[in-house]
Every structure is written in structure tokens, then in C-alpha cells.
C-alpha positions in Angstrom: 9.5 61.9 47.2 9.5 63.6 43.8 6.7 66.0 43.0 4.2 64.3 40.6 3.5 67.7 39.0 7.1 68.4 38.3 7.6 64.8 36.7 4.4 65.4 34.7 5.7 68.8 33.4 9.1 67.3 32.3 7.2 64.4 30.6 4.9 66.9 28.8 7.9 68.9 27.5 9.6 65.7 26.1 6.3 64.4 24.6 5.8 67.8 22.8 9.3 67.9 21.5 9.0 64.4 19.9 5.7 65.2 18.0 6.4 66.7 14.6 2.8 68.1 14.3 3.7 70.3 17.3 7.3 71.2 16.5 6.5 72.1 12.9 4.2 74.8 14.4 6.1 76.1 17.5 9.7 74.6 17.1 11.2 74.3 20.5 9.1 77.0 22.0 7.7 75.4 25.1 8.4 77.4 28.2 7.9 77.4 32.0 9.2 81.0 32.2 9.0 82.8 28.9 12.2 84.6 27.8 11.8 88.3 26.8 13.1 87.5 23.4 10.7 84.5 22.6 9.5 84.4 19.1 5.9 83.8 18.4 4.2 81.3 18.4 5.0 79.4 21.5 3.6 77.4 24.3 3.8 78.1 28.0 2.9 76.5 31.3 0.2 78.4 33.1 -1.2 77.8 36.6 -1.7 74.3 38.0 -3.2 72.8 41.1 -3.0 69.4 43.0 -5.8 67.8 44.9 -5.5 64.7 47.1 -7.3 61.8 45.5 -6.4 59.0 47.9 -8.1 55.7 48.1 -7.6 52.4 50.2 -3.8 51.9 50.2 -3.3 54.4 47.4 -1.9 57.8 47.6 -2.8 59.9 44.5 -3.2 63.3 43.3 -5.5 64.8 40.7 -3.5 67.5 38.9 -4.9 70.2 36.7 -2.5 72.0 34.4 -3.0 74.8 32.1 -1.0 75.2 28.9 -1.0 78.4 27.1 -0.8 78.9 23.3 0.4 82.3 22.1 0.3 83.6 18.7 0.6 86.9 16.8 -0.7 85.8 13.4 -3.8 87.5 12.3 -7.0 86.0 13.8 -7.3 82.7 15.6 -6.3 80.2 12.9 -2.7 79.6 14.0 -3.6 79.5 17.7 -6.4 77.0 17.1 -3.9 74.8 14.8 -1.3 74.8 17.7 -3.9 73.9 20.3 -5.3 71.1 18.2 -1.9 69.7 17.7 -1.0 69.8 21.4 -4.4 68.2 22.3 -3.7 65.3 19.8 -0.2 64.9 21.3 -1.2 64.9 25.0 -4.8 63.7 25.3 -4.8 60.0 26.7 -1.1 59.9 26.3 0.5 57.1 28.5 3.2 59.1 30.3 6.0 57.1 31.8 7.2 58.9 35.0 10.5 58.1 36.8 9.0 57.9 40.4 5.3 58.3 40.2 2.7 56.5 38.1 0.5 58.5 35.7 -2.9 56.8 35.6 -4.5 59.2 33.2 -4.0 62.4 31.4 -6.9 64.0 29.7 -7.8 67.4 27.8 -10.7 69.0 29.5 -11.3 72.5 27.7 -9.6 75.0 25.5 -10.7 78.6 25.6 -9.6 81.2 22.8 -9.5 84.8 23.4 -7.7 88.0 22.3 -5.2 89.5 24.8 -5.7 93.2 25.7 -2.8 94.2 23.5 -5.3 93.6 20.6 -2.5 91.6 18.7 -2.0 88.4 20.6 -4.3 85.3 20.2 -4.3 83.1 23.3 -5.5 79.7 23.8 -5.8 78.5 27.4 -5.9 74.6 27.4 -6.9 72.6 30.5 -5.6 69.1 31.2 -6.4 66.8 34.1 -4.2 64.1 35.4 -4.4 61.3 38.0 -0.9 60.3 39.4 -0.3 57.6 42.0 2.7 58.2 44.4 4.8 55.4 45.7 
């Protein structure tokens, strides 16, 4: 059985690559593991978790995923623009997964803060999904 979280991550990367409002801001800068030479701004996958959400005759998972926005532009404007474009691209999107069935995908919260280096703006976006397994 294929991991619902893995399938969802692949679908998210594909979706973000297909939305000009996102690629105009970060290009192809969506990473699972950020390379040392990554150019700012970019987006990376943060922590995720899976919780069983079974019902009668249905096996499902509630998946929480964090996407992190990273910017070195002064202040928060660039970070906020990217987060907004990502939210618009993903919130309530009807993801087609190869094995599992995405029931819902919703944005929950975005937090903005300055990293300890004093240069980097960071947006931590939390999304929640319900995925049924075959």
C-alpha cells in the first residue's frame, strides 16, 4: 500500500509547479531537503503527522503537513506574498492521487516570524488533509 502522505507530497509539488502565481515568486524552489546552494526565496516541506480517521468500512488518515516559506527580502512582504499564493493554489484543491483518495485538503493557519539569523523571514503554513485508503 502506498503512503498517503507520500502521494500527497508528490501531488503538492506538481500542483505548485503548475501555478504561475507560485512559480513567478519562487521558480522551481520547492524542496523536501533544501540543497546548500538553494537561492531565496523558496518553499520547503516541514513536519507532518498522520492520525487514523477510520469509520465503518473506511480506512482513512488525517494528515497534517507544514510547508515553510523562506525569504531574505527585507521585512515580511515577500514571505506573505508567497504564502498567499501557496494558500490560493492548495486550499480546497481536489487532488487526484494514484492509489489513495484525497477527500479534503485545507489550509489551517500561517505563522510568520523572523529567524534567529535576523535576516530570514519564515512563514510556517499548516494544511490538513483527509485521505481514504483502498
